[in-house]
N, C-alpha and C positions, 0 to 999 in steps of 0.2 A: 597388073604391071609385070606379070611374069613370075618366075619362080625365084625364091630365095635359094640359098645353098641347101637348105633343109626344109623348106616349106613353100606353100603356094600363097602369094600375096595378092590381095584384091583391094582396090580403092573403091569405096562405097559412099554414096550420098543418099541419105534417106530424107523423106519429107512426110509431114503429117502432124496435125495439131495435137494428137494424143501421144506422140513420142516424147519421152523425157528430153529436156533441153540438150543434154550432152549427146544424145543420139541424132540430133538435127545438124550437128557439126560434121565436117568431113571425117570419115572413118576409114580404118583399115580392117579388113577381115583376113586373118592369117590362119590358113589351114595347115595343120601339122600332118606329116606324110603317112602316119599309121595310127590305127585305132588304139594301140597300146600307149599312146603318149598323153593321155588325159591327165595323169598325175603331174607330168612335166608341165603341162599347160597351166594347171592351177598353181604350181610352185612359182612359175615364171610370173604369173599375174600378181602373186603376193609380193615377190621381189620388186617388180616394177612399181607396184603401188607404194611399197615402202620407200624406195628411193625418191619417188615423186613427192611423197609425204614429207620427206626430209628437205624438200626444196631443190633437189637435183633435177635437171631437165630430162625427163623421160615421159613418154606418153602413158597415160593410165589405161589399163585394160578394163573395159566396162563390163564385159561378160565373157565367161568361158562356157562354150557350148559343147555338150557331149556329142559323140559321133552320131547318135540317132536323131540329133536336132538339126543337123546341117550337113549335107553331102556325104554322110557316112564317115567323116573324119572329125577329130577334135578341132575346135576352132576358137580363136580369140577375136573378140571385137574390141578395138581400141581406138583411142584418139589418133588422128593422123598428124604426125609431126610435119610442120610445113617445110618447104624447101626441097633441096636435093641432097643426095649423099655428099659427104665431104669430098670423096674421090671425084664425083661428078663436078663439084665446084672447082676442084683443082684442075681437072681436065679442061674445063671451060675457060678458066682464067689462071694459067700457070704462074703468072706473076704474083698471085696471092699465096703462093706456097708457104712462105715464112709466116704470114698471118694465120693461115689455117693450121700450121703445125703448132703455133703458140696456143691457138684455141683448143686444139686437141690435147696438148699438155696441161692446160688449165683445167679442162674437164676431168682429166685423169687425176690431177692433184686434188680437185674438189671431191671427187668420188672417194678417194683414199682417205680424205679427211672427215668423212661422215662419222658421227658417233654410232656405235654398234647396238645401242639400246633398242630392243624390239626387232632386231634382224630376224626375218622369218625362216631362217635355215639354221640347223644345228650341226652341220657337218664338221667333223674333226679335221684340222688342217692336214694331218698326215693322210687321212682318208681321201681328201681332195687331191693330193699329189698322186696317190695311187690310182685314183679314178682318171686323172688327166693322162697319166702314163699308160693306161690300159690299152688304148688303141695302138699306141706305138709298140707296146710289148707284143700284141697280137700280130701286128704287121711284121715285126722283126722275126717272130717265130715262123709265120707262114711263108715269108719270102726267103728266109735263110740267108739274109744279107749280113755278113760279118760286121761291116761298118755300122749298120743300123743297130745290130745287137750291142755293139760296144758303146754306141751313143746312148742307148736306153739304159745300159748298165751305169754309165757315167751320170746320167740324169738321176737315176735311183740313188746313187751314192751322195748326190747333192741334196737329197730330200730333207735331211736334217737341217741344212743351211736354209733351205727354202721355208721351213716351218719355224725357224728360230726367232724371226722378227716379230714385230707386233702384228696382230690380226687386224686386217683392214677389209673393207668392202672391195671386191674385185669383180669386174664385169666378166672376165674370162674369155672375151672375144672382142677386145677393144681395138678397133681399127677404122679407117675412114669410110668403109662401106656401112658401118653400123652407127655412124653419126650423121644426122640430117642437119644441114645448115640452111639458114635463111637470113642473109646479111650477117649481122653480128650475133644473131640467136642460133642456138644449137640444141639438139635433142638426141639422146642416146637411145638406140633401139636394140632389140634382140638380146634379151637378158637370160637366155637359156642356160648359159654356163656360169652365171654369177654365183 
């Protein structure tokens, strides 16, 4: 289906009596862009499996393949979320905008309401803020843009406020391109930044 912003996405249908039942359903094979992303692929699989196990709508990653197993890149084989992206649904039927926005907000509230027991990541909130600001800091330094430098400094000053609230599950890249919709059903994909 083309490239994601950071990966190569393939829709796959497999057949055969010896395949496990889950592998006979429509699948997605997501190839990550470099061989050094194996750990990320496993972490994302754990996160997606955890949120799905909590009853949150996310496709389960069935297998993480090492670079030497498929096309020289790390790959995830996962359930295919039915439908189209929420942005695609909005573009096709703009009069559904309010209903889609409500659906998006309900998903976000549901995600933030999940209990944290068993969460597969142990990152410190301040460490996450620093990680998120890292790309902006590097861009500000390399571009020498005074406004960007000032914005990054202001964001850094707000990091105490950002980490003072209760800890919740955060997708990290939650927008209509990462939500698949099929009528009233929805599924959230791309858990790389969770």
